[in-house]
C-alpha positions as CSV (number, residue, x, y, z in Angstrom):
1,X,-16.6,17.9,-14.9
2,X,-15.0,14.5,-14.7
3,X,-14.2,12.5,-11.5
4,X,-11.1,10.5,-11.0
5,X,-12.7,7.2,-12.2
6,X,-13.8,8.7,-15.5
7,X,-10.3,10.1,-16.1
8,X,-8.9,6.6,-15.5
9,X,-11.4,5.1,-18.0
10,X,-10.2,7.6,-20.7
11,X,-6.8,5.8,-20.8
12,X,-8.4,2.4,-21.8
13,X,-5.9,0.5,-19.7
14,X,-5.1,-3.1,-20.2
15,X,-5.0,-5.6,-17.3
16,X,-2.2,-5.3,-14.7
17,X,0.2,-2.4,-15.0
18,X,1.0,0.2,-17.7
19,X,3.7,2.8,-17.9
20,X,2.3,6.4,-18.2
21,X,3.5,9.3,-20.3
22,X,5.6,10.3,-17.3
23,X,8.6,8.4,-16.0
24,X,8.1,7.0,-12.5
25,X,4.3,6.9,-12.8
26,X,2.4,3.7,-13.6
27,X,-1.2,2.7,-13.9
28,X,-2.7,-0.5,-12.3
29,X,-5.9,-2.2,-13.4
30,X,-7.5,-5.4,-12.4
31,X,-11.0,-6.7,-13.2
32,X,-11.0,-9.6,-10.7
33,X,-10.5,-10.4,-7.1
34,X,-6.9,-11.4,-6.4
35,X,-6.4,-13.5,-3.3
36,X,-3.7,-12.8,-0.8
37,X,-0.4,-12.9,-2.6
38,X,3.2,-12.1,-1.6
39,X,4.8,-9.1,-3.4
40,X,7.3,-6.3,-2.9
41,X,6.6,-2.6,-3.0
42,X,9.4,-0.2,-3.7
43,X,9.3,3.3,-2.1
44,X,6.4,5.1,-3.6
45,X,2.8,6.4,-3.3
46,X,-0.1,4.2,-4.3
47,X,-3.3,6.0,-5.0
48,X,-6.6,4.1,-5.6
49,X,-9.5,5.5,-7.6
50,X,-11.8,2.5,-7.5
51,X,-11.7,-0.9,-5.7
52,X,-9.4,-1.6,-2.8
53,X,-6.4,-3.5,-1.6
54,X,-5.7,-5.0,1.7
55,X,-2.1,-5.4,2.9
56,X,-1.0,-8.1,5.4
57,X,2.4,-7.5,7.1
58,X,3.2,-9.7,10.1
59,X,0.4,-8.9,12.6
60,X,-0.6,-5.7,10.8
61,X,-3.5,-5.4,8.4
62,X,-4.1,-2.1,6.4
63,X,-6.4,-1.1,3.6
64,X,-5.9,1.4,0.9
65,X,-8.8,2.6,-1.3
66,X,-10.4,5.7,-2.7
67,X,-10.3,7.3,0.8
68,X,-6.7,6.2,1.8
69,X,-3.5,6.2,-0.2
70,X,-0.5,4.1,0.7
71,X,3.0,5.3,1.3
72,X,6.1,3.0,1.3
73,X,9.3,4.7,2.3
74,X,11.5,1.6,2.0
75,X,11.2,-1.6,0.0
76,X,8.6,-3.8,1.8
77,X,7.7,-7.4,1.2
78,X,4.1,-8.1,2.3
79,X,1.0,-10.0,1.2
80,X,-1.7,-8.1,-0.7
81,X,-5.3,-8.9,-1.6
82,X,-7.1,-7.0,-4.4
83,X,-10.8,-6.4,-4.4
84,X,-12.3,-5.8,-7.9
85,X,-15.1,-6.9,-10.2
86,X,-15.5,-6.7,-14.0
87,X,-18.2,-4.1,-13.5
88,X,-16.0,-2.1,-11.1
89,X,-12.4,-2.9,-11.8
90,X,-9.6,-1.9,-9.5
91,X,-7.9,1.3,-10.7
92,X,-4.7,2.6,-9.2
93,X,-1.8,4.9,-9.8
94,X,1.7,4.3,-8.4
95,X,4.2,7.2,-8.1
96,X,7.9,6.5,-7.4
97,X,9.5,8.7,-4.7
98,X,12.3,10.7,-6.2
99,X,14.9,11.4,-3.5
100,X,16.2,14.6,-5.1
101,X,12.7,16.1,-5.1
102,X,12.1,14.8,-1.5
103,X,15.4,16.5,-0.3
104,X,14.4,19.7,-2.1
105,X,11.0,19.8,-0.4
106,X,12.3,19.0,3.0
107,X,15.0,21.7,2.6
108,X,12.3,24.3,1.8
109,X,10.1,23.1,4.6
110,X,13.0,23.4,7.0
111,X,13.7,27.0,6.0
112,X,10.1,27.9,6.5
113,X,10.0,26.0,9.9
114,X,7.6,23.6,8.3
115,X,9.3,20.6,10.0
116,X,8.6,21.6,13.6
117,X,5.9,19.0,14.0
118,X,7.9,16.1,12.7
119,X,9.7,15.1,15.8
120,X,9.4,11.3,16.3
121,X,9.0,9.6,19.7
122,X,9.6,6.2,18.0
123,X,10.9,4.7,14.8
124,X,8.3,5.2,12.0
125,X,6.9,2.3,10.0
126,X,8.2,1.7,6.5
127,X,4.7,1.4,5.1
128,X,1.2,2.7,6.0
129,X,-2.0,4.3,4.7
130,X,-2.9,8.0,4.9
131,X,-6.2,9.8,4.4
132,X,-6.9,11.1,0.9
133,X,-7.9,14.7,1.8
134,X,-9.3,17.3,-0.6
135,X,-5.9,18.8,-1.4
136,X,-4.3,15.5,-2.3
137,X,-7.3,14.5,-4.4
138,X,-7.1,17.7,-6.3
139,X,-3.4,17.3,-7.1
140,X,-3.9,13.7,-8.2
141,X,-6.9,14.7,-10.4
142,X,-4.8,17.3,-12.2
143,X,-2.0,14.8,-12.7
144,X,-4.4,12.3,-14.3
145,X,-5.6,15.1,-16.6
146,X,-2.2,16.0,-17.8
147,X,-1.1,12.4,-18.2
148,X,-3.6,12.1,-21.1
149,X,-1.3,14.1,-23.3
150,X,2.4,13.5,-23.7
151,X,3.3,17.2,-24.1
152,X,1.3,18.2,-21.0
153,X,2.8,15.3,-19.0
154,X,6.4,16.4,-19.9
155,X,5.7,20.1,-19.1
156,X,3.4,19.9,-16.1
157,X,4.0,16.4,-14.7
158,X,7.1,17.0,-12.6
159,X,5.5,20.0,-10.9
160,X,2.4,18.0,-10.0
161,X,4.5,15.1,-8.7
162,X,6.3,17.5,-6.5
163,X,3.0,18.9,-5.2
164,X,1.7,15.3,-4.5
165,X,4.9,14.5,-2.5
166,X,4.5,17.8,-0.6
167,X,0.9,16.7,0.3
168,X,2.3,13.4,1.6
169,X,4.8,15.4,3.7
170,X,1.8,17.2,5.2
171,X,0.0,13.9,6.0
172,X,0.2,11.1,8.7
173,X,3.0,9.1,6.8
174,X,5.4,12.1,6.7
175,X,7.7,11.0,9.5
176,X,9.2,8.1,7.7
177,X,10.0,10.3,4.6
178,X,11.6,12.9,6.9
179,X,13.7,10.3,8.6
180,X,14.8,8.7,5.4
181,X,15.7,12.0,3.7
182,X,17.5,13.6,6.6
183,X,19.6,10.5,7.4
184,X,18.9,10.6,11.1
185,X,17.6,8.2,13.7
186,X,17.2,4.4,13.6
187,X,15.0,4.6,10.5
188,X,17.8,5.9,8.3
189,X,20.2,3.4,9.8
190,X,17.9,0.5,9.0
191,X,17.4,1.9,5.5
192,X,21.2,1.6,4.9
193,X,21.0,-2.1,5.9
194,X,18.0,-2.6,3.6
195,X,19.9,-1.1,0.7
196,X,22.7,-3.6,1.3
197,X,20.2,-6.5,1.4
198,X,18.7,-5.5,-2.0
199,X,22.2,-5.0,-3.5
200,X,23.8,-8.1,-2.1
201,X,20.9,-10.6,-1.4
202,X,23.0,-13.4,-3.0
203,X,25.9,-12.9,-0.6
204,X,26.3,-14.6,2.8
205,X,24.7,-11.8,4.8
206,X,24.1,-12.2,8.5
207,X,22.6,-10.1,11.2
208,X,25.9,-9.1,12.7
209,X,27.1,-7.7,9.3
210,X,23.9,-5.8,8.8
211,X,24.0,-4.4,12.4
212,X,27.5,-3.2,11.9
213,X,26.6,-1.5,8.6
214,X,23.7,0.2,10.5
215,X,26.1,1.3,13.3
216,X,24.1,-0.5,16.0
217,X,24.4,-3.4,18.4
218,X,22.7,-6.6,17.2
219,X,19.9,-6.3,19.7
220,X,19.2,-2.6,18.9
221,X,19.4,-3.3,15.2
222,X,17.0,-6.3,15.4
223,X,14.5,-4.2,17.4
224,X,14.7,-1.1,15.0
225,X,14.6,-3.3,11.9
226,X,11.3,-4.9,13.1
227,X,9.8,-1.5,13.9
228,X,10.4,-0.3,10.4
229,X,9.6,-3.5,8.4
230,X,7.5,-5.5,10.8
231,X,9.9,-8.4,10.0
232,X,13.0,-9.8,11.6
233,X,16.2,-9.2,9.5
234,X,16.4,-13.0,8.7
235,X,12.8,-13.2,7.6
236,X,13.1,-10.1,5.5
237,X,16.2,-11.4,3.8
238,X,14.5,-14.7,3.1
239,X,11.5,-13.0,1.5
240,X,13.7,-10.8,-0.7
241,X,15.7,-13.9,-1.9
242,X,12.6,-15.9,-2.6
243,X,10.9,-13.0,-4.5
244,X,14.0,-12.4,-6.6
245,X,14.3,-16.1,-7.4
246,X,10.6,-16.1,-8.5
247,X,11.4,-13.2,-10.9
248,X,14.4,-15.1,-12.3
249,X,12.3,-18.2,-12.9
250,X,9.2,-16.4,-14.2
251,X,10.8,-13.6,-16.3
252,X,14.2,-15.1,-17.3
253,X,13.0,-18.7,-17.6
254,X,15.8,-19.7,-15.2
255,X,16.1,-23.2,-13.9
256,X,15.2,-23.5,-10.2
257,X,18.6,-24.7,-9.0
258,X,20.3,-21.8,-10.8
259,X,17.9,-19.3,-9.3
260,X,18.4,-20.8,-5.9
261,X,22.2,-20.4,-6.1
262,X,21.9,-16.9,-7.6
263,X,19.9,-15.6,-4.5
264,X,22.2,-17.3,-1.9
265,X,20.7,-20.7,-1.2
266,X,23.2,-23.5,-0.8
267,X,20.5,-26.2,-0.5
268,X,18.1,-26.6,-3.4
269,X,15.8,-28.7,-1.3
270,X,15.6,-26.1,1.4
271,X,15.0,-23.5,-1.3
272,X,12.1,-25.5,-2.8
273,X,10.5,-26.0,0.6
274,X,10.7,-22.4,1.6
275,X,9.5,-21.3,-1.9
276,X,6.4,-23.4,-1.7
277,X,5.7,-22.3,1.8
278,X,5.9,-18.7,0.9
279,X,4.2,-18.7,-2.6
280,X,1.9,-21.7,-2.3
281,X,3.5,-23.4,-5.3
282,X,6.8,-25.1,-5.9
283,X,9.4,-23.8,-8.3
284,X,8.5,-26.7,-10.7
285,X,4.9,-25.6,-10.6
286,X,5.8,-22.0,-11.4
287,X,8.0,-23.2,-14.3
288,X,5.1,-25.2,-15.8
289,X,2.7,-22.3,-15.3
290,X,5.1,-19.9,-17.0
291,X,5.5,-22.2,-20.0
292,X,1.7,-22.2,-20.5
293,X,1.5,-18.3,-20.7
């Protein structure tokens, strides 16, 4: 009988990430320690078979490893450190959260009175770890087995993804998914503002506009936004803009001043200062690094 690590090793994965035989499911592998680095996680479930990651978000620090999976219910920029060695590489699986499946599950849970324990006394966080219990482990194990074969992945994969999402809805990170899917409370209002930020990060967005979009006063919006993302709206927008600019420079070989303008910066010098402060290297350094790869 194989364990989860042995199943991962059967895929003979390259470094970094690899698409699986099932849309919305990706493998991650790293043989070396990666220092604290800014990144953005989209809504999804991150499951670790070996090694560990540590997330840093404002004053919060959380770890996800073989005993704890991570749930992100909204796009979250945070800093992440990966712990791995060549002898024991980091092995992980990332599953996108499909909203249609989430709505279906919550509808079924509502009919069976399964949501009676999901009342929230405060706005849930947009990211956090949950314990990998026996039922979740079993579902992930069976998903890994079916992903080895394209036919099995296409026939069985969607059902297993649905089961894994159900297990998340039974865990400690369920409240944010319920709030997001049912479009109720401050969490859902903040998620609308987050969608606008990700769609229009190059526009002249301000807190007043975002608060109006969320249907809140500025003070209420600011407080709710920070409860969900652990960032102020201004800091969140800045990190999204800088991260998008880095993608343009790194992936599209875009010049720094063009990337700065594309993400909404009017001052190239301000862009360069904030870029270096956030990523630890200037746009020029990143361009040089990209050319060497």
